[in-house]
Z-matrix of the N, CA and C atoms (Angstrom, degrees):
N
C 1 1.442
C 2 1.519 1 109.25
N 3 1.330 2 119.80 1 -84.73
C 4 1.458 3 123.36 2 178.69
C 5 1.519 4 108.76 3 -111.81
N 6 1.317 5 118.33 4 57.35
C 7 1.448 6 118.30 5 -172.85
C 8 1.521 7 114.14 6 -105.46
N 9 1.313 8 118.44 7 2.83
C 10 1.459 9 120.42 8 179.09
C 11 1.520 10 109.81 9 -88.83
N 12 1.355 11 117.60 10 140.99
C 13 1.459 12 119.28 11 177.18
C 14 1.520 13 110.70 12 -64.04
N 15 1.318 14 116.22 13 152.62
C 16 1.458 15 119.43 14 -179.86
C 17 1.521 16 111.56 15 -79.88
N 18 1.320 17 117.68 16 -7.49
C 19 1.457 18 120.75 17 175.19
C 20 1.515 19 112.64 18 83.40
N 21 1.290 20 115.50 19 176.12
C 22 1.460 21 120.90 20 -178.42
C 23 1.515 22 110.40 21 -77.60
N 24 1.303 23 115.39 22 133.01
C 25 1.446 24 121.71 23 173.92
C 26 1.519 25 107.35 24 -103.91
N 27 1.317 26 118.38 25 157.13
C 28 1.457 27 120.01 26 179.65
C 29 1.525 28 111.76 27 -57.85
N 30 1.329 29 116.25 28 156.25
C 31 1.455 30 121.75 29 179.11
C 32 1.520 31 109.35 30 -52.72
N 33 1.321 32 116.13 31 136.99
C 34 1.456 33 120.76 32 179.18
C 35 1.514 34 113.37 33 92.63
N 36 1.316 35 117.65 34 -10.51
C 37 1.446 36 120.44 35 177.66
C 38 1.526 37 109.43 36 -87.50
N 39 1.333 38 118.34 37 173.45
C 40 1.458 39 120.82 38 -176.23
C 41 1.526 40 112.06 39 -57.74
N 42 1.321 41 116.26 40 159.51
C 43 1.461 42 120.32 41 177.41
C 44 1.519 43 110.25 42 -52.33
N 45 1.328 44 117.05 43 149.47
C 46 1.454 45 119.45 44 -174.68
C 47 1.525 46 112.57 45 -116.37
N 48 1.317 47 116.51 46 42.33
C 49 1.452 48 120.56 47 173.77
C 50 1.523 49 109.14 48 -74.14
N 51 1.346 50 116.84 49 155.54
C 52 1.460 51 118.21 50 178.01
C 53 1.529 52 111.26 51 -61.92
N 54 1.319 53 115.52 52 145.80
C 55 1.462 54 119.84 53 171.29
C 56 1.522 55 106.86 54 -81.45
N 57 1.296 56 116.91 55 135.63
C 58 1.459 57 120.65 56 -175.47
C 59 1.520 58 110.69 57 -106.69
N 60 1.318 59 114.69 58 160.23
C 61 1.452 60 122.88 59 -179.37
C 62 1.520 61 111.28 60 -88.87
N 63 1.309 62 118.96 61 77.16
C 64 1.448 63 120.78 62 170.75
C 65 1.507 64 109.27 63 -145.08
N 66 1.320 65 116.05 64 159.72
C 67 1.446 66 117.82 65 -165.55
C 68 1.531 67 114.85 66 -96.11
N 69 1.295 68 120.52 67 -53.48
C 70 1.460 69 119.38 68 -175.54
C 71 1.514 70 112.66 69 -134.19
N 72 1.304 71 118.39 70 30.79
C 73 1.454 72 120.81 71 177.12
C 74 1.516 73 110.48 72 -69.72
N 75 1.302 74 116.56 73 132.93
C 76 1.461 75 122.48 74 173.24
C 77 1.519 76 106.09 75 -115.01
N 78 1.295 77 117.24 76 122.34
C 79 1.450 78 121.73 77 -174.01
C 80 1.514 79 109.26 78 -119.45
N 81 1.332 80 117.12 79 126.52
C 82 1.452 81 120.85 80 173.41
C 83 1.524 82 106.47 81 -92.57
N 84 1.305 83 116.57 82 120.79
C 85 1.457 84 120.59 83 -178.14
C 86 1.506 85 111.10 84 -124.21
N 87 1.309 86 116.34 85 -176.20
C 88 1.462 87 121.28 86 -178.83
C 89 1.522 88 110.75 87 -59.29
N 90 1.308 89 117.48 88 -37.19
C 91 1.465 90 120.80 89 -174.31
C 92 1.521 91 112.70 90 -89.59
N 93 1.313 92 119.30 91 -6.48
C 94 1.454 93 119.94 92 -178.24
C 95 1.511 94 111.82 93 141.41
N 96 1.319 95 115.71 94 -134.33
C 97 1.451 96 121.99 95 -176.59
C 98 1.521 97 110.60 96 -123.88
N 99 1.333 98 115.08 97 155.97
C 100 1.456 99 120.27 98 179.56
C 101 1.519 100 109.17 99 -146.76
N 102 1.316 101 116.59 100 140.38
C 103 1.458 102 122.39 101 173.71
C 104 1.519 103 107.84 102 -136.30
N 105 1.298 104 116.31 103 140.55
C 106 1.459 105 121.36 104 177.57
C 107 1.516 106 108.29 105 -138.37
N 108 1.315 107 115.58 106 143.59
C 109 1.450 108 119.19 107 174.60
C 110 1.521 109 109.64 108 -152.84
N 111 1.316 110 113.96 109 158.71
C 112 1.458 111 122.15 110 177.43
C 113 1.526 112 107.11 111 -119.11
N 114 1.327 113 115.17 112 127.20
C 115 1.456 114 121.03 113 -177.84
C 116 1.522 115 109.52 114 -120.32
N 117 1.320 116 117.81 115 143.69
C 118 1.466 117 120.65 116 178.88
C 119 1.523 118 111.28 117 -70.29
N 120 1.316 119 116.32 118 154.38
C 121 1.472 120 122.31 119 177.15
C 122 1.521 121 108.37 120 -76.59
N 123 1.334 122 115.60 121 97.46
C 124 1.458 123 122.71 122 -179.27
C 125 1.523 124 109.10 123 -142.25
N 126 1.312 125 115.91 124 168.50
C 127 1.459 126 120.18 125 177.51
C 128 1.522 127 112.07 126 -60.10
N 129 1.302 128 118.08 127 -35.07
C 130 1.471 129 120.64 128 -175.98
C 131 1.526 130 113.91 129 -87.91
N 132 1.320 131 118.15 130 -0.12
C 133 1.464 132 120.94 131 -177.46
C 134 1.532 133 113.54 132 -58.28
N 135 1.345 134 120.57 133 -45.14
C 136 1.468 135 118.49 134 178.20
C 137 1.533 136 113.35 135 -59.29
N 138 1.330 137 117.78 136 -40.05
C 139 1.469 138 119.00 137 179.57
C 140 1.526 139 111.01 138 -69.47
N 141 1.331 140 117.94 139 -35.87
C 142 1.458 141 120.28 140 175.51
C 143 1.530 142 110.59 141 -63.14
N 144 1.314 143 116.89 142 -41.50
C 145 1.463 144 120.96 143 179.53
C 146 1.525 145 110.71 144 -64.44
N 147 1.340 146 117.11 145 -41.22
C 148 1.475 147 120.53 146 176.55
C 149 1.523 148 110.84 147 -60.36
N 150 1.327 149 116.71 148 -46.14
C 151 1.468 150 121.30 149 -179.10
C 152 1.522 151 111.16 150 -61.57
N 153 1.323 152 116.61 151 -44.61
C 154 1.461 153 119.94 152 -179.48
C 155 1.524 154 110.83 153 -65.96
N 156 1.326 155 116.56 154 -37.59
C 157 1.462 156 120.80 155 178.28
C 158 1.521 157 110.00 156 -62.80
N 159 1.320 158 116.78 157 -48.78
C 160 1.467 159 120.56 158 -179.77
C 161 1.521 160 110.77 159 -60.38
N 162 1.336 161 116.68 160 -45.40
C 163 1.469 162 119.93 161 179.78
C 164 1.520 163 112.03 162 -58.73
N 165 1.326 164 116.35 163 -44.14
C 166 1.469 165 119.95 164 -179.91
C 167 1.518 166 110.90 165 -63.47
N 168 1.336 167 117.25 166 -46.98
C 169 1.462 168 120.25 167 -177.40
C 170 1.528 169 111.93 168 -65.90
N 171 1.320 170 117.55 169 -38.22
C 172 1.464 171 120.70 170 176.96
C 173 1.525 172 109.71 171 -64.84
N 174 1.335 173 116.98 172 -43.99
C 175 1.466 174 120.63 173 179.75
C 176 1.529 175 111.64 174 -62.52
N 177 1.317 176 116.50 175 -37.85
C 178 1.459 177 120.03 176 -178.98
C 179 1.521 178 111.80 177 -75.54
N 180 1.322 179 117.96 178 -32.34
C 181 1.455 180 122.42 179 177.81
C 182 1.515 181 113.91 180 71.35
N 183 1.329 182 115.54 181 176.62
C 184 1.462 183 124.26 182 176.77
C 185 1.528 184 113.60 183 54.86
N 186 1.327 185 115.45 184 39.45
C 187 1.458 186 122.51 185 173.66
C 188 1.524 187 105.91 186 -124.71
N 189 1.328 188 117.23 187 131.82
C 190 1.460 189 119.07 188 -179.34
C 191 1.527 190 110.62 189 -61.41
N 192 1.322 191 115.35 190 153.55
C 193 1.470 192 120.33 191 178.04
C 194 1.526 193 110.42 192 -59.76
N 195 1.330 194 116.96 193 -40.90
C 196 1.463 195 120.82 194 178.66
C 197 1.529 196 111.19 195 -63.62
N 198 1.328 197 116.88 196 -40.18
C 199 1.472 198 120.10 197 178.55
C 200 1.523 199 110.67 198 -65.96
N 201 1.327 200 117.36 199 -41.15
C 202 1.467 201 120.61 200 177.90
C 203 1.526 202 110.49 201 -63.64
N 204 1.345 203 116.58 202 -43.32
C 205 1.470 204 120.11 203 177.22
C 206 1.529 205 110.98 204 -61.44
N 207 1.327 206 116.40 205 -44.03
C 208 1.466 207 120.80 206 -179.74
C 209 1.522 208 110.91 207 -65.09
N 210 1.331 209 117.64 208 -40.38
C 211 1.467 210 120.41 209 178.26
C 212 1.521 211 110.58 210 -62.98
N 213 1.338 212 116.86 211 -41.94
C 214 1.468 213 120.44 212 176.30
C 215 1.528 214 111.02 213 -60.63
N 216 1.320 215 116.65 214 -44.80
C 217 1.464 216 121.18 215 178.98
C 218 1.526 217 110.39 216 -60.39
N 219 1.313 218 116.75 217 -47.09
C 220 1.466 219 120.88 218 -178.37
C 221 1.517 220 110.64 219 -62.81
N 222 1.334 221 116.93 220 -47.27
C 223 1.469 222 120.01 221 178.24
C 224 1.523 223 109.74 222 -59.04
N 225 1.312 224 116.91 223 -46.33
C 226 1.457 225 120.85 224 -178.68
C 227 1.525 226 111.76 225 -59.71
N 228 1.329 227 116.78 226 -46.54
C 229 1.468 228 120.41 227 -179.00
C 230 1.524 229 111.59 228 -64.66
N 231 1.331 230 117.22 229 -44.88
C 232 1.470 231 119.93 230 -178.20
C 233 1.522 232 111.65 231 -68.30
N 234 1.325 233 116.69 232 -40.20
C 235 1.465 234 119.71 233 178.36
C 236 1.531 235 109.70 234 -67.84
N 237 1.324 236 117.15 235 -40.75
C 238 1.467 237 120.14 236 176.94
C 239 1.525 238 110.15 237 -58.03
N 240 1.324 239 117.51 238 -45.95
C 241 1.464 240 120.23 239 178.00
C 242 1.521 241 111.25 240 -59.05
N 243 1.322 242 117.52 241 -43.61
C 244 1.468 243 120.71 242 -179.78
C 245 1.525 244 111.19 243 -64.67
N 246 1.321 245 116.94 244 -39.31
C 247 1.468 246 120.85 245 -179.09
C 248 1.528 247 110.89 246 -69.89
N 249 1.321 248 116.56 247 -43.57
C 250 1.465 249 120.63 248 -174.30
C 251 1.530 250 112.04 249 -79.30
N 252 1.319 251 117.55 250 -37.72
C 253 1.459 252 120.55 251 -168.34
C 254 1.526 253 115.84 252 -108.11
N 255 1.329 254 119.07 253 11.58
C 256 1.464 255 119.32 254 179.29
C 257 1.512 256 111.43 255 -131.01
N 258 1.301 257 114.82 256 172.19
C 259 1.461 258 120.91 257 175.83
C 260 1.524 259 111.16 258 -101.71
N 261 1.310 260 117.58 259 14.65
C 262 1.465 261 121.54 260 -179.96
C 263 1.523 262 112.09 261 -61.97
N 264 1.323 263 117.28 262 134.45
C 265 1.459 264 119.10 263 171.56
C 266 1.527 265 110.88 264 -74.96
N 267 1.343 266 116.15 265 -18.23
C 268 1.459 267 120.75 266 179.03
C 269 1.527 268 109.39 267 -150.45
N 270 1.331 269 114.22 268 167.02
C 271 1.461 270 121.94 269 -179.30
C 272 1.519 271 107.37 270 -128.25
N 273 1.316 272 116.86 271 134.30
C 274 1.455 273 121.47 272 179.34
C 275 1.524 274 109.21 273 -103.94
N 276 1.328 275 115.38 274 132.56
C 277 1.458 276 122.04 275 179.87
C 278 1.522 277 108.03 276 -121.16
N 279 1.311 278 115.70 277 135.11
C 280 1.454 279 121.15 278 174.56
C 281 1.523 280 107.72 279 -127.72
N 282 1.306 281 115.46 280 133.55
C 283 1.452 282 122.94 281 179.64
C 284 1.517 283 107.53 282 -125.80
N 285 1.322 284 116.73 283 128.80
C 286 1.463 285 121.33 284 178.61
C 287 1.517 286 109.43 285 -130.06
N 288 1.312 287 114.41 286 144.88
C 289 1.460 288 120.98 287 178.41
C 290 1.511 289 107.85 288 -129.45
N 291 1.340 290 116.55 289 126.78
C 292 1.459 291 119.83 290 172.86
C 293 1.516 292 108.48 291 -122.33
N 294 1.300 293 117.72 292 -167.78
C 295 1.468 294 121.50 293 -174.37
C 296 1.521 295 113.07 294 -60.10
N 297 1.333 296 118.40 295 -27.55
C 298 1.456 297 121.05 296 -174.75
C 299 1.519 298 114.79 297 -120.73
N 300 1.322 299 118.17 298 -25.51
C 301 1.467 300 120.36 299 -167.27
C 302 1.514 301 113.59 300 -133.32
N 303 1.317 302 113.11 301 158.89
C 304 1.462 303 122.94 302 166.68
C 305 1.522 304 105.80 303 -110.47
N 306 1.324 305 116.93 304 128.14
C 307 1.464 306 122.07 305 176.06
C 308 1.519 307 108.00 306 -109.37
N 309 1.314 308 116.24 307 134.53
C 310 1.455 309 122.69 308 175.61
C 311 1.521 310 106.95 309 -120.61
N 312 1.328 311 116.80 310 130.51
C 313 1.457 312 120.99 311 174.85
C 314 1.525 313 108.27 312 -131.97
N 315 1.321 314 115.88 313 131.52
C 316 1.458 315 121.63 314 177.99
C 317 1.517 316 107.39 315 -125.68
N 318 1.309 317 114.73 316 130.17
C 319 1.462 318 120.69 317 -176.83
C 320 1.520 319 110.11 318 -125.83
N 321 1.338 320 114.80 319 134.75
C 322 1.457 321 120.26 320 175.65
C 323 1.522 322 108.56 321 -119.07
N 324 1.313 323 116.04 322 179.21
C 325 1.465 324 121.08 323 -177.08
C 326 1.512 325 114.01 324 -115.52
N 327 1.308 326 119.18 325 6.16
C 328 1.450 327 119.05 326 -177.82
C 329 1.505 328 112.11 327 -162.04
N 330 1.337 329 115.87 328 173.95
C 331 1.455 330 118.49 329 -173.57
C 332 1.523 331 114.87 330 -122.39
N 333 1.306 332 118.98 331 -0.20
C 334 1.466 333 119.96 332 179.10
C 335 1.519 334 108.70 333 -139.70
N 336 1.317 335 117.39 334 142.83
C 337 1.461 336 119.45 335 -176.96
C 338 1.518 337 113.19 336 -67.31
N 339 1.345 338 114.98 337 143.69
C 340 1.456 339 121.01 338 172.01
C 341 1.519 340 107.54 339 -69.87
N 342 1.294 341 115.43 340 -44.11
C 343 1.456 342 124.48 341 175.86
C 344 1.517 343 105.85 342 -157.05
N 345 1.304 344 117.85 343 149.83
C 346 1.465 345 118.55 344 -179.85
C 347 1.520 346 110.72 345 -58.54
N 348 1.321 347 116.00 346 135.89
C 349 1.453 348 120.99 347 176.79
C 350 1.517 349 107.01 348 -121.35
N 351 1.327 350 115.99 349 102.45
C 352 1.461 351 121.81 350 -177.44
C 353 1.517 352 109.03 351 -80.59
N 354 1.338 353 116.91 352 117.21
C 355 1.459 354 120.17 353 179.65
C 356 1.521 355 111.61 354 -104.66
N 357 1.314 356 117.10 355 9.31
C 358 1.466 357 121.61 356 -178.25
C 359 1.513 358 111.04 357 -65.05
N 360 1.335 359 114.54 358 147.08
C 361 1.460 360 119.73 359 175.29
C 362 1.520 361 111.47 360 -119.57
N 363 1.345 362 116.29 361 -0.41
C 364 1.463 363 118.82 362 179.27
C 365 1.518 364 109.76 363 -143.95
N 366 1.319 365 115.78 364 164.27
C 367 1.452 366 121.09 365 -179.26
C 368 1.514 367 113.54 366 -71.93
N 369 1.331 368 119.03 367 -13.95
C 370 1.456 369 121.51 368 -177.71
C 371 1.522 370 113.25 369 -89.81
N 372 1.319 371 117.57 370 10.95
C 373 1.466 372 121.17 371 -175.41
C 374 1.521 373 112.39 372 -59.24
N 375 1.335 374 118.13 373 -34.82
C 376 1.462 375 120.39 374 -178.76
C 377 1.524 376 111.79 375 -57.54
N 378 1.305 377 117.60 376 -39.99
C 379 1.460 378 120.80 377 -178.61
C 380 1.525 379 111.54 378 -70.45
N 381 1.317 380 117.52 379 -15.80
C 382 1.459 381 121.83 380 -179.45
C 383 1.525 382 111.97 381 -91.49
N 384 1.329 383 118.95 382 -17.64
C 385 1.458 384 121.75 383 -176.61
C 386 1.515 385 110.85 384 -57.41
N 387 1.326 386 115.39 385 137.72
C 388 1.447 387 120.89 386 174.36
C 389 1.514 388 115.23 387 86.05
N 390 1.313 389 118.28 388 -1.32
C 391 1.461 390 119.89 389 -177.34
C 392 1.522 391 113.14 390 -92.73
N 393 1.325 392 118.17 391 -12.34
C 394 1.459 393 121.61 392 -174.10
C 395 1.515 394 114.03 393 -59.92
N 396 1.327 395 117.32 394 -51.02
C 397 1.467 396 119.45 395 -179.00
C 398 1.519 397 111.28 396 -68.28
N 399 1.338 398 117.22 397 -31.12
C 400 1.463 399 119.84 398 175.01
C 401 1.532 400 109.74 399 -62.88
N 402 1.330 401 117.22 400 -45.13
C 403 1.465 402 121.07 401 178.72
C 404 1.522 403 111.15 402 -62.42
N 405 1.320 404 116.83 403 -40.96
C 406 1.466 405 120.34 404 177.58
C 407 1.520 406 110.11 405 -63.26
N 408 1.317 407 116.36 406 -43.89
C 409 1.459 408 120.51 407 179.60
C 410 1.528 409 111.72 408 -60.74
N 411 1.319 410 117.04 409 -36.06
C 412 1.462 411 121.60 410 -179.33
C 413 1.523 412 112.86 411 -77.78
N 414 1.330 413 117.57 412 -24.02
C 415 1.461 414 122.17 413 -173.63
C 416 1.527 415 113.32 414 -100.92
N 417 1.318 416 117.26 415 -40.65
C 418 1.462 417 121.57 416 -175.06
C 419 1.522 418 111.99 417 -77.65
N 420 1.323 419 115.74 418 150.04
C 421 1.462 420 121.74 419 173.11
C 422 1.520 421 109.61 420 -66.64
N 423 1.332 422 114.99 421 -40.40
C 424 1.464 423 121.77 422 175.82
C 425 1.525 424 107.55 423 -157.36
N 426 1.322 425 115.57 424 158.63
C 427 1.457 426 120.28 425 176.61
C 428 1.521 427 108.29 426 -159.83
N 429 1.317 428 115.56 427 162.78
C 430 1.450 429 120.03 428 178.73
C 431 1.515 430 110.55 429 -172.97
N 432 1.303 431 114.51 430 -174.92
C 433 1.464 432 119.59 431 179.62
C 434 1.520 433 109.08 432 -144.37
N 435 1.298 434 114.17 433 159.68
C 436 1.457 435 121.39 434 178.63
C 437 1.519 436 107.51 435 -140.96
N 438 1.308 437 115.52 436 124.79
C 439 1.464 438 121.55 437 175.23
C 440 1.515 439 107.56 438 -76.63
N 441 1.315 440 117.33 439 130.29
C 442 1.450 441 123.35 440 179.89
C 443 1.526 442 109.28 441 -110.58
N 444 1.325 443 116.56 442 170.93
C 445 1.467 444 119.67 443 176.62
C 446 1.522 445 111.26 444 -57.92
N 447 1.314 446 115.84 445 -36.01
C 448 1.463 447 120.49 446 -179.32
C 449 1.521 448 109.64 447 -127.75
N 450 1.311 449 116.82 448 73.40
C 451 1.445 450 120.33 449 174.96
C 452 1.515 451 113.72 450 114.17
N 453 1.320 452 114.64 451 -156.48
C 454 1.451 453 122.18 452 -174.63
C 455 1.522 454 110.03 453 -137.80
N 456 1.310 455 115.71 454 143.54
C 457 1.457 456 123.03 455 171.79
C 458 1.517 457 106.79 456 -112.48
N 459 1.326 458 117.43 457 125.41
C 460 1.455 459 122.11 458 175.05
C 461 1.524 460 106.55 459 -118.74
N 462 1.312 461 116.68 460 133.70
C 463 1.456 462 121.48 461 -176.48
C 464 1.524 463 110.45 462 -129.84
N 465 1.311 464 114.79 463 157.80
C 466 1.461 465 121.39 464 174.61
C 467 1.524 466 108.28 465 -147.46
N 468 1.304 467 114.59 466 148.54
C 469 1.463 468 121.80 467 176.59
C 470 1.519 469 107.50 468 -123.77
N 471 1.333 470 116.49 469 138.02
C 472 1.453 471 119.47 470 173.42
C 473 1.516 472 109.53 471 -140.58
N 474 1.305 473 115.79 472 155.36
C 475 1.455 474 123.18 473 -179.29
C 476 1.520 475 108.81 474 -71.33
N 477 1.316 476 117.75 475 129.80
C 478 1.473 477 120.53 476 -177.21
C 479 1.522 478 112.68 477 -69.88
N 480 1.343 479 117.42 478 -12.22
C 481 1.462 480 120.18 479 176.62
C 482 1.533 481 110.85 480 -109.06
N 483 1.332 482 116.51 481 22.52
C 484 1.456 483 123.08 482 -178.66
C 485 1.532 484 112.44 483 -49.36
N 486 1.319 485 114.85 484 137.03
C 487 1.463 486 121.07 485 172.90
C 488 1.529 487 107.02 486 -124.54
N 489 1.309 488 116.20 487 124.01
C 490 1.462 489 120.77 488 179.97
C 491 1.512 490 111.82 489 -90.14
N 492 1.319 491 117.30 490 0.22
C 493 1.457 492 120.99 491 179.15
C 494 1.524 493 109.54 492 -62.02
N 495 1.302 494 115.36 493 130.84
C 496 1.469 495 119.86 494 179.22
C 497 1.507 496 114.67 495 88.89
N 498 1.350 497 118.13 496 -7.64
C 499 1.471 498 119.66 497 176.53
C 500 1.515 499 108.92 498 -73.79
N 501 1.317 500 116.52 499 143.72
C 502 1.474 501 121.09 500 178.76
C 503 1.507 502 109.79 501 -64.58
N 504 1.311 503 116.38 502 141.48
C 505 1.472 504 120.98 503 179.77
C 506 1.503 505 110.48 504 -85.37
């Protein structure tokens, strides 16, 4: 399923260890903490990813409230993109925390939808389309994507002590 390594990323990008096939393992390592999970492509997948992200960050502690909120937003936007815009039967999320940063990586298995999957919960969803990557760009320290043989990996890094105070609305 998701057993291929994500490959080398340019210097300064997130760690490039292989993504593994496990669902809710939390591992404390030399560099910090890591959580990975695989979620099915469903309407509720973005909310499940947000919940799992929040739970992991709360359990790990010492992350600013703004950074936790931003990580949830980033995970939600990237997972939403994978659910809506790919043919993946599932989406893989990896969350890492080190002394300075939170890394988010979302991996899918395809690039075109099998069928449209509307995840909207309100009538104003149309006005929200296309804003996700803009929000990530405004919130993350850095972000990028890598096309893989089977899908796409999108990653973002943010400062674990992020403060959104004073940012333009």
